[in-house]
N, C-alpha and C positions, 0 to 999 in steps of 0.2 A: 477616504475614498481616493482612487486613482483616476483622474479625468483623462478620457481617451481623445486626443486630438486627431486631426486628419479627415474628419467627416463633417467639418463646420458647414451648416446651412443645408445639409443633404439628408434625405429621408433614409432611415435604416429600419428595415423590418426586424422585429425581434419576436420570435415565437418560443413560447414556453416560459411562463412566469413564476417558476420556482426561485430558489435562492440565486442561482446564477443569472437567470434571465432578468429578473428585476434589478439586480446589482448592475448587470451590463447596460441596462437602459438608463440607469442613474449615472453611470460613469460617461456614457455617450452624451447625454444631455449636458453634463458638466463640461464637456469638451466642445460643445457648440453644435452637436448633431441634432437632428429631429427624429428621434425614435418613434416608431409606430408599432403598438404592441397588440399581441393577440394570444389567446390561451383557450383551450377547449372549456376550461373551467370557468363558470359564470362568476364565482366568488373571486378567482384570480383576476379577472378582467375588472371587477368592481374595486379591487384594491388598487389596481394600476390607475383607474379613473380618479380614485380618491387622492392619489399623489399628483394628479395634474397631468398624466401622461395622455397622448393621443392613443385611443383604443379604436382599432379598425379591423373589420372582418377581412382577413387576409385571403379568404377564398374568393372574394370578389374585388380585390384591389388590383390596381394597374401596376403591375410588377416592373414595368419599364422605368418607373420613377424611382426605384429604389437603388441605392448605391452598394447595399450588401444585405444579406440575411444573416442575423445572429440566431443560430439555431441552439436550442436547449440540448445538452448532452443526452437527455432522456428520449429524444426523438431520433429514430433511425436515420442515418445518412445513406446506407447502402442495403442492408440486410435487416430482417427477412425481406423487406422491400423498402425503397426510399419513402420518406415522410412526404406528404402531399406538398408541403412547402418547398421541399428539395426539388421535386419536379417542376414546380412553378419557377423557382429561382433559376434553374439550369435552362429552362425554355426562354427565359428573359435574359440570359447571360450575366446573372447577378452572382457575385462572389458569395460563397457560403463559409462562414466563420463561427468561432465559439469565443468564450470569454478569455481563454488562455491566449488566443491570437490577438485579442484586443489589448490584453496586458502587454504583449510583445510590441504592438504598435505604439502604446504609451512610452514604453522605454526607448524604442528606437527613435522617437521624436526628441529625445533629450541630447543635448551636446555630450560628446563622448566623456568629458571629464566629470559629468554630473550623473552619470548612470550608476545605479546600484548594482550589486552582483546577485546572481540568482543561482540557487541549487534547486534542481527539479528532480523529483523521484517518482518512478512508476514501477509497476510489477504486478504480479498476480497476488502474491502474499508478502506481508512484511512492509509494505510501503508506508502505511500509517505510522507504525512504530518507528521506522527509520526516519521519516519526516520529522516526527516529534523529537526524537533523539538528536537529529542534527541540529534542529532549532534550539534545543536545550544547551547543547554544547557551545554553539555560538553565543547564546545569552550569558552563560557562565563566564565566557571569555571576555565579556564586557562589550560585545558587539551589538549594534542596533539591529534587532532581528524581527522579521515579520513572518508568521508561519500561517499558511492557508492553502486555498485551492480546493481539492477534492476532500481535504480534512478541515473541519472547523468552519472558518470564515471564507467566503468566496474571495477569489484572488483580487478582484477589482474593489472590493470592500476594504482591503487593507490600507494602511496609512500611505499618503503620497510618497513618492521616492525622494530620497536624499542620498548624496553620494557615499555616505558612510555606512548605508544599510545593506543587509543581506536579506533577500527574500528566499524563503524555503518552501517550496511549492509541491504539494502532492498533485500529480496529474493522472487522470484515468485514460484508458484506451479511447473512450468515447470522446473525450476532450482533445486528445492527441489527433484524432481523426480529422479535427477542424482546425488544425494548425498548419502553417506554412513557413512562418518566419521565426517562430519561437526558438531562441538560441541561448539556453542557460549556460552559465560559465562552468558549472558542474552538473552533468546529466547522469542519472543513475537508473539502471534497470535491475531491480533486486533478483528477479527470477520470473520464469514463465512456466505455467502449467495450464491445462485446458480450462478456460472459463469464458463466459459471454460468447460462445461460439456462434449462437444464432444471430448476434448483432454484427458479427464480422464475417460471416460466410464460411467458417471453419478455421482451422488453427493457423494456416498461413495468413489469413486476413487479420487474425488476432495479433500474431507476432509482428506483422507489418506495422500495425497501429502502435504497438508499444515501441518499435524501433524508431518511430518518427521523433521521439524525444532527442535523437541525435542528429536529425537530418539537416538543421540549419547551423549547427555549431561550426565555428571557425577553427583555424588550426591551433589556436590557444585554448580551445575548450577541453575540459577534462571528462572523459567517458569512463564510466564504471559499469561493468556488466557482470551479473551473476551468471556462472556458467556450470551450474549443477546439472542443468538439463541440456539436451542437444539443442533445443531452440536458442538458448542463450549463446552456446557456442557458435551456432550459425550466425547470429547477429555479430558476434565478435569478429568472425572470419570475414564477413562482408564489410565491416568497418575497416578492418586491417587491409583488405584488398583494395579499398578506396584510399589507402594511405594514412588512415587515422591511427593515431596511438590510442590503445585500449588497455585499461587496467581491469584484469579479470578477478573476480571473487568467487570463492568456492567453499561450500560447506556440505560435505559428502553425506550421503544417506547410508544407513547401516549396509555393511558388506562391500562398500566401494572403498577402494584404497589407492587408486591411481591419482597422481598430481599432475595435472596438465599445465600448471601455471608457474611453478617455482623455477623459472628459467635461470635465476642467478646462480643456481648450483652447477650449471654447465656453461654459463656465459655471463655476458654483462647485463642481463635483465631485459634486453631489447629484441632479442631473436625470437622468432616464431618457432614453436616446436610441435612436433607430432606427438599426440598423447599416447600413441601406441608404444612409443619408445620410453615412457616414463618408468622409473623404477618403482617397484611395489613398496607400499608403506604399511606399517601396522594398522589395523583397522581402528584403532582408537586415536589415530593421528589424522587431523582434518585440516588441510590447507584452507585459509579464509581469504587471503588477499595477496596479490603480488603487484609490484609496481610502486610509484611514488618513491623511487629510490631504494626500494627493499622489499621484503616479503613478510607477511604476517601469517602465522600458522595458528590453529585452534586446537588445543588439547587440554582436556580436563579443565575447562573454564578459564583458559588463559589465551592471550594473543602474544605471538613472539614476532619481534621486528628486529631483524638484523642482529640477533642475539640478545636483544632486550625483551624481558618477559613483562607482559601486562596481565596481571592476575585479575580476572574478572569475578572470582568467587564473592568478593565483597560487594559487587554491583548486583544487588538483590532484584532489581527490576529487569535483568538481562539473563534469565535462565535459559539454559539450552543452547545447543550449537547454532541454531537459526538466529538467536539474539547475539551470539558472538559475530555472526555474519553481519547482522545490522550494525554492530559496533564497529566492524572493520569498515563499512560503508561511511559511517559517521566520522571516524577518525581520518579516513582518507579525504572526505569533503572538507573537513576543517583544516587539515594540513594544506590542502590544495589552495585555500584562500587565506593562508597566513597565519592560522592559529598555531601556537607553539604545541609541541608534543605534550608537555606537562599540563597545559591548559585543556588539551583535548581529552587526556586521560581523566583529569578531574571531572570533566562533564560527563563521561561514561560512568563514572563511579557514583555520581550523585543523581542520576537520572530517576525521576519518580515513577515512571511507567505511564501507561495509558489504561483507561477503563476498558474492560471487556477484552483485553489482550493479556493473557497470562496474569490476571489480576487476583491477588489473594484478597478475598472479601471477608473472611472471618476464620475463626478457629473455635471448635467445640471439643473440649477435652484434648485428645491427642490427634484430632482430625482437622486438617487444613482444607479449605474450599477454595478452589481456583476457578475463576471466571474467564474462559476463553471463547466467549460467545462469537467473537469475530471470526472464528475458524469455520467459514461457510463452505469449505471443501475439504476433500481428503488430504490434499497436500498440506494445508494449514494445519489440520489435526494431527498429521504426522509429526510436525515440529513439536507440538505440545506433548504427545505420547512419548517422544524421544527424550523429553526433559525430566522424565520420572522413571525410576526403575520399577515402580509398581503404582497402580492407581485404581480407583473406583470411578468408571467412566461413564458420564452421561452424554449420550450421542442421540442424533436423529433430528428430524425436521422434514424439509422438502429436499430429497436427495438430489444431487447433480449426477451427470453422466458418470458411470463407473462406481458410484456409491462408495463403499469402504474397501473395494476390492484390492487397492494397492496398499492397504495397511495390514495385510495378513501377517507379515513378519514381526509386527509389533503386538499382535493379539497376546503373546506370553506375558506382556507387561500388565495386561488388564486382569485384575483379581476378579471383578465382575463388571459387566456393563448393564446400564439402565437406560432403556430406549424409549424415546418419545416421538410423537408426531407421525406423519405419513410414512417415514422411512422405518418405522419400528419393526414391521413384519420383515421387509427385505434385509434389514441389517441383522435381525435375529437369525435368519436363514444363512447369512454370510459368515456370522460368528461361529456357527457350528457348535463344536464341543467347548468353546470359550464360555464360561459361566455368563449368563445374561438373564434379564427379565425384561418383559414389555411393560413398562411403567405407565406409558400413555401421556401424562402431562408432567410439567416441570416440578409442581409441588410434591407429587407422589415420588418422582425420581430422586429428588433431593432427600426426602425423608428415608426412603429405602436405602439409598447409597450411605446416608449418614449412620444409620443403624448397623449396616453390614460392616462399614469401616470400623466403627467403635467396638464391635464384637471382636475383632482381631486382638484388641489390647496393644496394638502397636502404633507408632507414628505412621499416619496414613494420609493420603491425598484423595479427596473427591474432586474430580476434574470435569468441568463442563467444557467440551470441545466438540461441537455437534457434528462436524464434517458435513453439514447440510445448510441450505438456505433457511431462513426462518419464516417464510411467508405462509406457511400452512397454519401457523398458531399465533405469530407475531407480525407487526408491521415492518419490523427491522431487527437487526442483530442487537441493537442497544436495548430495545424493549425486552428481548429475550434474555439478555444479560441482567437487567434489572430484575425480572422475575426470578432468576436464579438468586440474586442477591437477597431479595425480599424473603424467598423461601428459606435460605440460610439463616438470616437473622430471626426469622419466625421460629426456628427451632431453638433459639436462645444462644446462638453462636456469638462470640465476642467479636465485634468489628475490627478489621485490621486497619491500623492507622499508618502503616508505612508501606514501602514498596513490596512488590511480590518477590517470593523466593521459590527455589526449586531444590529438590534433593539430588 
């Protein structure tokens, strides 16, 4: 646990007693604060009382006596309307913060020479894989590493700081909305595409929340920004206009061939360039990284850095160009904090991968089954579909805005689609002439896809990449992924014991 000082003897309101809320309360109490807890759930309140916390109905509390409100990231700060605790806190002039801000307070209280280093990662897609990959690279390099935040362990439940440690923290837009002083040594924005718009009042609010990861960084902070989309480019421009040095990361979509980042070809690598003047590149050449003293390009499963080629084809847990982009972020973060090139590459090559993210769960004959349940929107599913020349695609769930409209150019890679959940009908209509069936549920989809793939007699891939939320049939994407795994193994598939692969 990381005790949070600075609130000794003061009452702190804590609303929302999920993982981050209870952890924040424990960390505040350990630092000498007097947390006062509340949750709409009776069982959550009972758990807090069982731990000895003060539980008080915050609807009737005297808010003038609170030094701060620690708000659960699940409670809306601004949209679709502020949570009632937000209204009460603002009326009383009470600061509203979250667990990431408390983490920042704990680190700021340490003498400069005793502070650990922090790498923070956010983005619409890829942030969990990038977080885990960076953590793995640091650990393989022999560095004391703690990984948590929006992935796995809540940030305040991680081990107490030591000067030799690196914290690798995934942060969501909800968490960033509640930060003011969080200043990671390396801040990464993987990419931005429409998501959680109802919680941020639209795209501008969502992008602004993501960009807060850079707001408190000092001049020595390293900023890495994915610029595939215009929103990432706009963030880069704003940081550049403010005098910040920014390293841009790019992994182009099909048909894109301009390179806005490899400035070293025309200058010293530090000049700003207009992308309209960039030379055309072959479509199979994808720039992935520029800066850190050089450039990395991604082509045919390899990174190139100032003439040095890093072959990623043996990194079986990093299939596809999107994972090459993740690898570029990880390499850059490691090098920024002193990991040698060779040690960083070793980490990339040995990464075991994450469950539900391009995870090979089994093989039946010549058919491989890939679990990408984490692909809860079309942009994430795009990355999976781009990783395979052909696949039998299981998709559907609770569709997000736009459905699978943006995936049309990838439909030729789909031998046949097997559709589940609420989105089955709309996805079927959008697929048009692309072969598809409405399977309805996961077990049926897996069985039908396995039979169809086996019938070709070829090496084939059955890919679960839903392009939808899971909440119509499952409580979360993990449960959906486990249902896929169970259905695959139920067919008699041989479980896969190593990292994922791609064709």
